[in-house]
C-alpha positions in Angstrom: 52.2 -37.0 -40.3 54.1 -34.7 -43.2 57.5 -33.8 -42.9 58.3 -29.9 -41.9 58.2 -27.5 -44.8 61.5 -26.4 -46.0 60.6 -22.5 -45.1 60.0 -24.3 -41.4 63.6 -25.7 -41.8 65.3 -22.7 -43.4 63.2 -20.4 -40.4 64.3 -23.0 -37.2 68.1 -23.0 -38.6 67.6 -19.4 -38.7 66.3 -18.9 -35.0 68.9 -21.4 -33.8 71.9 -19.7 -35.8 70.4 -16.3 -34.7 69.7 -17.4 -30.7 73.5 -18.5 -30.8 75.0 -15.3 -31.6 72.8 -13.4 -29.8 73.7 -15.7 -26.3 77.6 -15.8 -27.5 77.7 -11.7 -27.6 75.6 -11.9 -24.2 77.9 -14.3 -22.2 81.0 -12.2 -23.6 79.5 -8.5 -23.8 81.6 -6.1 -21.2 80.0 -5.9 -17.7 79.8 -2.3 -17.6 77.1 0.2 -19.5 77.9 3.8 -18.4 80.3 5.4 -17.1 79.5 4.7 -13.5 79.4 1.0 -13.8 76.2 -0.7 -12.9 76.3 -4.8 -11.7 75.9 -7.0 -13.8 72.5 -8.5 -14.3 72.0 -5.0 -14.8 73.8 -5.3 -17.8 72.7 -8.7 -19.2 68.8 -7.0 -18.8 69.2 -4.8 -21.4 69.6 -8.1 -23.9 66.0 -9.0 -22.9 64.7 -5.2 -22.2 65.7 -2.9 -25.5 64.4 -6.1 -27.6 61.4 -6.4 -26.3 60.8 -3.0 -26.3 61.1 -3.2 -30.7 59.2 -6.1 -30.6 56.6 -4.3 -28.7 56.4 -1.7 -30.5 56.2 -2.7 -34.1 54.0 -6.2 -32.5 51.5 -2.8 -31.9 53.0 -1.4 -35.2 51.1 -3.9 -36.9 48.0 -4.6 -35.1 47.2 -0.6 -36.2 47.8 -1.1 -39.8 45.8 -5.0 -39.7 43.2 -3.1 -38.4 43.0 0.1 -40.5 43.3 -2.9 -43.4 40.1 -4.8 -42.0 37.9 -1.7 -41.5 39.7 -0.4 -45.7 38.2 -4.6 -46.9 36.7 -5.9 -44.5 38.6 -9.4 -45.1 39.0 -11.6 -41.9 42.2 -12.5 -42.7 43.4 -8.6 -41.8 41.6 -9.5 -38.3 43.3 -13.0 -37.8 46.9 -11.2 -38.0 45.6 -8.1 -36.1 45.1 -11.5 -33.5 48.2 -12.8 -33.8 50.4 -9.0 -33.5 47.9 -8.2 -30.0 49.1 -11.6 -29.0 52.7 -10.8 -30.0 52.0 -7.1 -28.3 51.0 -8.9 -24.7 53.6 -11.0 -24.3 56.2 -8.4 -25.2 55.2 -5.3 -23.8 55.1 -8.1 -19.8 58.6 -8.9 -21.1 59.7 -5.5 -21.1 57.9 -4.2 -17.8 59.6 -6.9 -15.5 63.0 -6.8 -17.4 62.1 -2.3 -16.6 61.0 -3.4 -13.1 63.9 -5.5 -12.2 66.1 -3.2 -13.7 64.0 -0.5 -11.6 65.0 -2.0 -8.3 69.1 -2.4 -9.0 69.2 1.3 -10.5 66.4 3.2 -8.1 66.4 0.7 -4.6 62.6 -0.1 -5.7 60.1 -2.2 -8.3 57.7 0.5 -9.5 57.7 4.2 -9.9 54.7 6.0 -11.1 57.2 8.2 -13.9 55.7 9.0 -17.5 57.2 6.5 -19.8 56.3 3.4 -17.4 53.0 5.2 -15.8 53.0 4.4 -19.9 53.6 1.4 -20.6 51.7 -0.3 -18.3 48.7 1.8 -20.3 49.9 0.1 -22.9 49.5 -3.7 -22.3 46.4 -3.1 -20.1 44.7 -1.6 -23.6 46.6 -4.4 -26.0 44.9 -7.2 -22.4 41.7 -5.4 -23.6 42.1 -5.8 -26.4 43.0 -10.0 -26.6 40.0 -10.1 -23.7 37.4 -8.0 -25.5 37.1 -10.4 -28.3 35.3 -12.9 -27.0 32.8 -10.2 -25.6 31.5 -9.5 -28.8 29.3 -11.2 -30.8 31.4 -13.1 -33.9 29.1 -11.3 -36.7 30.4 -7.5 -34.9 33.9 -8.9 -33.8 36.6 -8.3 -35.9 35.4 -4.8 -37.3 34.8 -3.9 -33.2 38.4 -5.0 -32.8 39.4 -2.6 -35.4 38.0 -0.1 -34.2 39.8 -1.0 -30.4 43.3 -1.8 -32.2 43.7 1.6 -34.1 42.4 3.6 -30.8 45.0 1.8 -28.8 47.8 2.8 -30.9 47.3 6.4 -29.8 49.5 5.2 -26.8 52.7 4.3 -28.6 53.5 7.9 -29.4 53.5 8.3 -25.4 55.4 5.9 -24.4 57.7 7.3 -27.2 58.1 10.6 -26.5 57.2 10.7 -22.5 61.1 10.8 -21.6 61.7 13.6 -24.3 59.0 15.8 -23.5 58.3 15.5 -19.5 61.1 14.9 -17.0 61.2 11.7 -16.4 63.5 9.3 -13.7 64.0 6.5 -17.1 67.2 7.2 -19.2 66.2 8.6 -22.2 69.0 7.5 -23.5 72.1 4.7 -22.5 75.6 5.1 -23.6 77.1 2.1 -25.8 79.5 1.1 -27.0 80.0 -0.1 -30.5 80.1 -4.1 -29.2 77.3 -3.3 -27.2 75.4 -2.4 -30.1 76.1 -5.0 -32.1 75.1 -8.0 -29.6 72.1 -5.1 -29.0 70.6 -5.3 -32.6 71.5 -9.3 -33.0 69.0 -9.6 -30.0 66.9 -7.3 -31.6 67.1 -8.9 -35.2 65.8 -12.4 -32.9 63.3 -11.5 -31.3 61.8 -9.8 -34.3 62.5 -12.4 -36.6 61.2 -15.0 -33.9 57.9 -12.8 -33.3 57.2 -12.5 -36.5 57.6 -16.7 -37.1 54.8 -16.6 -34.4 52.1 -14.5 -36.5 53.9 -15.7 -39.6 52.9 -19.6 -38.4 49.5 -18.9 -36.6 48.1 -17.4 -39.7 49.3 -19.9 -42.0 48.0 -22.7 -39.4 44.6 -20.5 -40.0 44.3 -20.5 -43.6 45.5 -23.5 -44.6 43.4 -26.8 -45.7 43.0 -28.3 -42.5 42.4 -24.8 -39.7 39.6 -24.2 -42.8 37.7 -27.8 -42.4 37.9 -27.2 -38.4 37.0 -23.5 -38.7 35.1 -23.0 -41.8 35.3 -21.3 -45.2 37.0 -17.7 -45.1 34.1 -15.4 -44.9 34.1 -11.9 -45.3 33.2 -9.8 -42.3 31.4 -6.4 -43.5 27.7 -5.6 -42.8 25.9 -8.5 -42.5 23.0 -9.0 -45.3 20.2 -11.4 -45.7 20.3 -14.4 -47.3 19.1 -15.4 -50.7 15.1 -16.4 -51.1 13.9 -20.2 -51.3 12.1 -22.1 -53.9 9.5 -22.1 -51.1 9.5 -18.1 -50.8 9.3 -17.4 -54.2 5.8 -20.3 -54.5 4.5 -18.1 -51.5 5.4 -14.3 -53.2 3.7 -16.0 -56.5 0.6 -16.8 -55.3 
């Protein structure tokens, strides 16, 4: 068993430090988030809900960028990145919806309401869950190409999620009043979540493209259009005769 690399040790130390500081910040944060107050649960859960929203946005953007990159260069590396980012998007959006439902139950008295932002967020989750679910159903020689087109189309829902409360009447608050300590703690939680998500993507790509991973998956190939194999010696002799 190989010892962990220095970069892995540094990353682990960074994550541990960020999580420790974030937990301390959340534990000692004030119990109210707005002028009319709110329960302690409503306040604390925002430190998961809002970072999950940030990670979802970044992950969806990563799927979009890597999908465009694959369509331009037809390299499997882009497709592997898109798949890993899609996994992060689904997990983060699941956390976003779950914490939002808990917050909504306390604030509105019901677990779910078909408001524009909640509806578009649910559609976003379904789109990226479909992105992952579609891949095994597509033949391997077309999987990267089809997934790239799907990843670009799915991203069209992201601006709708962001702009829904600004353009349409919505029960979901467009913003939440925050004091300076809450902003600092929330920023720390968001950075920690982004670092963890980035580490997952980087770790997945590193393991996939390492010599050990190449031995399991085979040599890297370009995922562009298929070409006919070169003629063999037997074919050449047959053609000459």
